[in-house]
N, C-alpha and C positions, 0 to 999 in steps of 0.2 A: 656590473652589478647583477646578482642573481635575481631570479624572478620571485614573485609572491608565492608563499606556501598555499596550496589549495587543499581544503578538507571538506568533508560532507557535513550536512546539517546536524548530524547526531554525534559529531566529534567536537573537540574543543582545543583551542590553542590561544596563547596570550600574544597580543600585538597592540601597538599604539593606533593602528588603522585597520579597519575591516572593510571588505567588500562583500556584501551579502547579495549573491546573484541567483538568478533562476526564477521560473514562473510560479512556483508554489508559494503563494502569499502566506498561507497558514504556517508553513514551516519557517519561512523568513521571519514572521512575527514572533515565533517561539525563539528563534535564534537571537533576535534583537532583545527580547525580554530577558533571556539568559545572560546576555552580555551586561545589560543594565543591572540585573540582580547581583551578578558576581562583583561588579564594580561597587555597588552599594554595600555589599557584605564587607569588602575591604575598607571602604570609607563611607559611612552612612550620610555624611554631609556633602557628598559629591553633587555638583551642579549639573543638571541634565537639561539639555536644550534639544528640541525636535524641530527640524526645518523641512519645508517643502521645497524640493529642487526647482519646481516650476515657478516659485515665487522668490527665489534666492536673488539677493542683490549684492553688488561688489562690496567686499570688505567684511561680510558677516562672519565668515570662517575665521579670519584673522582676529576679529573682535572677540569671538566666543572662545578661542583657544589661547588668547594672550594670557601671560602670567597675571594672577590676581594679587592683591595686596598681601594676602596670607598664603600664597601658593596653593590654593585649594584646587583639587583635581576637577577636571571638566569632562563631561561626556556629551558629544554632539552627534545626533542621529539625523542623517539627511535622507529623506524618503523620496522615491520617484525620480531617481537619477535619469531614467529614460525620458523624462520630460524637462530636463535641466535647462537653465538659462546659460548663455555664453559666459556670464560672470562666474558661475559655479565651475565651469570647465577651467577657466583661467586660474581662479583662486585655488581650486583643488590641485591642479598640477603644481602651482607654486608652493602649496603647503607640503607636498611630498618631498620637496627639496629642503625643507626646514621644519621637520616634524617636532611638535612639542612633546616632551616626555611627561608633562603633567596632564596631558589630555588624551582622550580616546575619541576617535572619530569613526563613525560607521556610515558607509555609503550603501544605500539599498537600490539595486538595479534589477528589474524583473526581466526585461527583454528589449529587443530593438537595437538600433545602431546609433541613436542619438547619444552624444557624449562620448563617442569612441576615443577621442583624444585623452579624455580623463580615464576611461576604462583601461586603455593601453598603459597609461602611466601607473595606475594602481597595480595592474598585473605585472608590471616590470620592476616593482620595488620590493626589495627583500624585507622591508619593514611592514609589509601588508600581508594579512591572511585573508584569502578569499574563501568564503563559506558558501558552497553550492546548495541550492534548494530546488532540485528538479522534482517534477511531479512523480508520485509513486504510482506507477502504471501496472506493473506485473503483479499478478495475484500473490505470488510467493513473497514479494517485497511488502505487499500490504499486510499479509499475514505476519511477517516479521515485525512490521511496525506495530501492529496491534499486540503481538506477543510482548514486545518490550514495554508497551503502555501498562499492561497488566503486571508484568514482572517488576517494574519499578514501583508499583503500588502494592506489591506482595499479595496479589490476588490470583487465585487459581481459576482456570477456565479450561474445559476439555477441548480437544482438537476439533470435534464436530461443531461445537458451539462457536469456537473461534472462526472457523471458516464460514459458518452461516452468517456471523456478524459482518465479516469482510464482504461477503456477497451482497449483503443488504445495502452497503454504502458504496460499492463500486470504487470509483476513483475519487470520491469525495473525502479527502483526507481530513478536513476540518470536521465533517460530520462523524467520521469514524472515531476521531480522537474524542469528540464530545460524548459519543455513545460509550466509549470505554470509561470515561470519567464518570458518567451517570451510573453505569453498572457498578463501578468500584464503590461509589457512595451509597447506592441503594440496596445492593444485594449483600446479605449478611454472610452467606457461606460461599461455596464454590459455584461457579457459573456453568450451567449446562444448556442443552438445546432448548429445553422448555423455557428457560429464562429468556433466551434470545427470541423465541417465537412470541412470548408474552409481550416483550418490549417493542420488538421491531419486525414482527411477522409480516406486516403489510408492505415492508420495503424490500423483502428478499426477492432478488431477480434470478429466476431459474429457467434454464432451457433443458430440453430433453437429454442432451448429451452430458450436461453437468450431472444429472441424476445417475445415469448409467456409468459414467466415469468414476463417480464416488463409490458405487457398488463394486466395480471391477477392481478398484484400488483397495478393497477390503474395508471401506469406511461405511459400515452398515447404518449407523445412527445418522450420519450425514446424508446418506442417500435417502433414508426415510423422511428426514426433515425437509429435504428439497422436494421430495415427492408430494408431501402434504401441501407445501406452498404452491407447487405447480398445479395440482388438482384444484386447490382453492381459488386459483386465479383463472381457471377455465381451460387448462391444457387438456386436449383430447387424449384419453388413455390409448386409443388406437395408434395415434402418431407416436406416442411414447414407446409403445411396443415395437414400432418400426425402427426407432433409434436403437433400442436394445438389441433387436435382431441384427442390425447392421454391425454393431460392435461385436456381438458374439460370433457372427460369421467370420469376421477378420481374425479374431482370436483363434477360432477353430482351425483356420487354414495355417496358422503359425505354429500351433502346438506340435512339438516333436518334429518341426521342420524349420529349423532356425536359418537355413540357407535361402529360404524363399525371400523374394523382394516385394516391395510395395506394388510395383506394376503387375507382378504375377497374381497378386490377390485382389487387384483392382481397388486399392485404397490410396487415399491421399497420404503422402509421406509423413505428415504430422500425425494423422490417425494411426498409421502403421507403426510408427515409433512408439506411440503411447501404448498400443496393443502389445507390442513386444515386451514392454516393461510390465504391463499388467498380467501377462500370461505366466509369469514366474510362479512356481509352486502348484500349477494346475496339473491334473492328470487327465488322461483320455476318458476315464470313467466319470470324473467330475464334469467334464465338458459334455459328455453324453447326457448326464442328469439335467444339466442346464438347458440343453437343446430340447429335451422332452418336456421340461417345465415351461419353456418358452412357447412351445406349440399349444400347451394347455391354457396358458395365460392369454395367448392370442385369441383363442376361442372364447375365453371368459369375458374379455373386454368387448367382444362382439355379440354377447348375449347368452352365452352358455352357462354363466353363473350369475346369481343375483348380486353378489358383492364383488364386483370387478376390481375395486380398489384393494381389497384384501389379497386378491390373486396377484396383483402387481407387487404388493409388499412382499408376498411369499417368494416371488421370483427374484426380487432384488436381494433379499436375505440369502437366498441360495447362491447367487452370484458372488456376494460378499464372502461367503464361505468356500469359494472356489468349487462349487458343485457338491460339497460334502453335506449330506443330510444330517440333521440333528440326531444324536444317538438316543 
């Protein structure tokens, strides 16, 4: 017998039995809600039963999936399989040997080894679809998640606003999804950086390197948004200039010298690789302009100018333009 089909939380497949696995409870809840809604769309009269695996007793699954008098379809959702009783293990394995075509059974398991016998049986059945709900950790994946939330709602949001929103919620997927929903409902037009700052400004988590990385990537609006949040939360402009100087030094050593290595420029491999990507499109003249402006800004934040914040903004904009002055 072939193994269960495995798909991700944002994919769909039809099956009489589902295993919804993984630690991200928000995504798992969405998956189970989608399964329930799709079954109700096909048959509004479907009987839905929700069970706690920790409180399961022998015979429940058989009782709930047994053919009814009028052969009405059934949906049984069993939550917390990681805390299941021995009765559920035995009944679950037995059910997989004689699956009811009139019923749909969903097993939700978040983590742990409890119920391994049942999990192995589920994953070994070709009549089961396993839907994985792993935490969305990488920033690009969180951006993709938020992008899809807005796309499905036919709502426009610019890139800087999107990344600022993702930064505000970190790995809190439920919070990010709720924020997307709130913005879709509340904001009449397109969503920009000011909208995100107005709604979630107090949540944005910014460090110095995130600011300079945004500028080096040509994302001027995003860099300025991060800067405002950083300064508003008490970040020292002097330390920020130190981070910018470090980034620019690495980029300056790489420009027109693509054979140089990370060890030769004294940079961490991750920093070095990012700098190699960011240096694309730069010229030596542009780099010279930035280095001169960096020196002036360093003096500004140490007291040479009254408005040091404006000096930092001016430097970030120049970096975002690859050292090219505004005509």
